[in-house]
N, C-alpha and C positions, 0 to 999 in steps of 0.2 A: 917134286917141285912143280911139275906140270899140273898135277892134281890140285895143289894149293892154289895156283893161279886160276885154275878153272873154277874152283869153289868161290874164290873172292869175286871173280867176274860175275858168277851166277848170283851171288848175294847182292852185288851192286845193281844188277838188272832188276831183281825182285824189289829192292828198295825204291828204285826209280818208278817201277810200275805202280807200287803202292802210293807213292807221292802223286803220280799222275791221276790215279783213281780218286784221291781226296780232292785234288784240284778240280777234277771233272764234276764231282758232286757239288762242290761250292759253286762252281760256274753254272751248273744246270739250275740250281736254286735261284741264283740271281737272274738268269735269263727267264725263268718261268715267272718271276715276280714282275719284271719290267721289260718283257720282250719287245713291246711296242717302242719304248724309249730307247732301248739298246739297239733297235733296228735289226734284230735277229730274225730268223725264220725257222720253220720246223725242220728244214733240211740241214740248217746250220747246227741245230740242236743234235740232230742225228749224227752229224759229222763229228761234233765234239764229244758227244756222249757214247757213240757206238764205235766209230772208226778208231777213235783214240785208244779205246780199250783193246782193239783187235790188232793194231799195228805196233811195231817196235817204236819206242819213244826215246829220244835222246835227251840229254840234260838241257840242251837249248830249247827243245820243244816244251819241256816241263816249265822252264822259265817263262816262255811265251804264254803258256796257258795260265800260269799264275798271274802274270801281268795283265792279261785280258780280264781275268776274274776281278782283279783289283780295280781296273778301269771301269768295269761294269758296275761294281758296287759303288764306286765314287759317283758315277753318273746317276744311279738310283738315288743316292743320298741328296744329290743336287736337285733332282726333280722333286723329291719330297719336301725339301727345304723351300723350294720355289712355291710349291702349292701351299705350304703353311703360311707363307708370307703374303699370299693374295688377300686383298681386302674384300671380304664377303659381306660387310656391313650394309652396303647398298642393296644387295640382293635380299637380305633379311628385312630391311626397311620396306622394300617394295612388296614383299609377301605380307608383312604386317599391315601395310596400308590397304592392300587389296582385301584382306580379311576384315578390316575395320569398315571399309566401304560396303562390303557385302552384309555385314551385321546391321549397319545403319539402314541400308536399303530394305532389309527384311523387317526391321522394326517399323519403318515408314509404311511399308505395304500392309503390315498387320494393323496399324492405326487407321489407315485408309479403309481397310475392310470393315473394321469395327464401326467407323463413322458411317459408312454406307448402310450397315445393318441397322444402326440406330435411326438414321434418317428414314429408312424404309419402314421401320416400325412406327415412327412418329407419324409418317404420312398415312399409314394404314389406320392408325388410331384417330387421326384428324378426320379422315374420310368417314369412319364409322360414326364419329360424333356428329358430323355434318348431316349424315343420313338420319340419325336419331332426332336431331334438331328439326330437320325438315318434316319428319313424320309428326313430331310434336306440333310444329307450326301448322301443318295441314289440319290437325285436329282442332287447334285453336281457331283457325280461319273458318272452320265449319260452324263454329258457334257464333260467328258474326252475321247478324241478320242481313238479308239482301236489301239492296236499294231498288225501289220500284220507279223506273223512269216512265212506265206506261201511263201514269196518272196525268200526264201532260205538264207543260211548263209551269203554269200558274200554281197548280196544286203542289207540284214538286218544290218550287221556290218557297211557297208559303209554309209548307210543312217543315222543310229543313232550315229555313231561316229561324223559326221559333226554337227548334231543338239546338241549333248551334249557338244562338244568343244565350240560351239557358246554360250551356256549357262554358261560354266565355264570360259570363257575368263576373264583374269585379276585376277583370284584367284589362291591360291596355288595349286589347282587341275587342272589348265589349261593344255590342251594337253593330258588329260587322257580319252578323249572320246572313243578311240578305246578299252581301257581297260574295261571301263564300258559296252560298247556294246558287246564285246566278252563274258564277264562274264554273261551278261543277256541272250545271246543266249545259252550258255552252261548250265545254270541252269533253263532256262525257266521262267525268271522273267521280268517284265516290265522294260525296260532299263531306264526309267525316275525316277524310285523309289529311288534307292540308291543316285544318284546325288542330288535329291530334299531333301532327309533327311540330306545330308551333309550341305545344306544351313540352314535348321531348327536348326540343332544341333551345328554347328560351323562356320556358314557363309562361307561355301565352303572350309573348312579346315583352315580358318584364326585363329580360336581360338580352339585348340585341348587340351584336358586335359591329354591325353596320346599321345606319339609319333605316328603320322600318323593315329590317331583315330579321324576321322572327323564326326563320327555318334553317339557319346555317347554310344558306344557299350561295355557295361559292364566295365571291367577293362583292356581291351585288349590294346596292343600296338604292332606295327609292324615295320619292317625295311625299308619299301618302300611303295609308294602309290599303286603300282601294287599288292603287297602282301595284303595290307589292303583292296583294292577294291574287290579282288576276295574272300577274307574271308567274307566281309560284304554281298556281293550278295549271296554267298552260304548260309549264315546264314538266310537271308530273305526267301530264297526258302524253307529251312527246317523248320523254326519256324513260318513264317507268310503267306506263300503262294505266289501266282503269283503277286499280286499288292496291293496297299493300300485299306484298308477298315476301317470302323469306329471301328470294333472290333479289328483290328490290331493296331490302334492308342491307344485304351484303354490298350492294352497289352504292347506296346512299351513305352508309356509315361503315366502311370497311374495318376500321380498328375495333369496333365494338358492336357489330351488326346483330348479334344474338340479343343483347340487352335492348338495343334500339328497336328491334322488331317487337319484342314482348311489351316494352313500355308504350310504343305507339299503338299497337293493337289493343292494349288495355284501355287506352284513352278513347280509341274509336268505339269500343263497346260501351263507353259511358255516354256517348252522344245520342 
């Protein structure tokens, strides 16, 4: 009889130990998954996992362990559910907005770089063209005969009056050769320059936008050709120098200086 009771008691203890072992395994998994949320520590894990296996366990202890495992699992489920319910749409929108802004900034930077390269290339091309034009202008100017001021005032005015009158024949400025030649002598200007500009700007006075202004000279107007010629020649002397140059053309007619230079120089060569 005693042996039977001893065997029953021994079986009961084995069953309890097995139950406690299962509960410990479940509890250890739960604690390992959410140890921060459950508030456990490494020492507690050791206490539940090691001490529980080495010490005798009662039915009450088994129930307590099972209840703790259930509570831990329930807490983990609550934490996961809470995380799932969080609204993360604002975070996603912020990330997408940041990426879009970065993309736009990159595109704008690329466009700016391309525009800068195009501008640099155009500037280099324009500079090269300007140098070529100046070289060409220098060659053309070399073909323009010099004006001899050493002959004296009377000979200078007589010679150039005749040549300018021949050039202006049949135009509104006809007969003004002596006026141009005298003004050129007085101001030290090439006597061909002002008459040639009158052709470039107004077809020798045929189309004047202001009275007696045959040279496109600002917004000026005068009361006679004599007054106008003297004013224009004096203005050339003070603002442009002795005779035509490529630089003078760029200043006199910026929008179309190359054509202006060639047209005016061609007329000067005809006088």
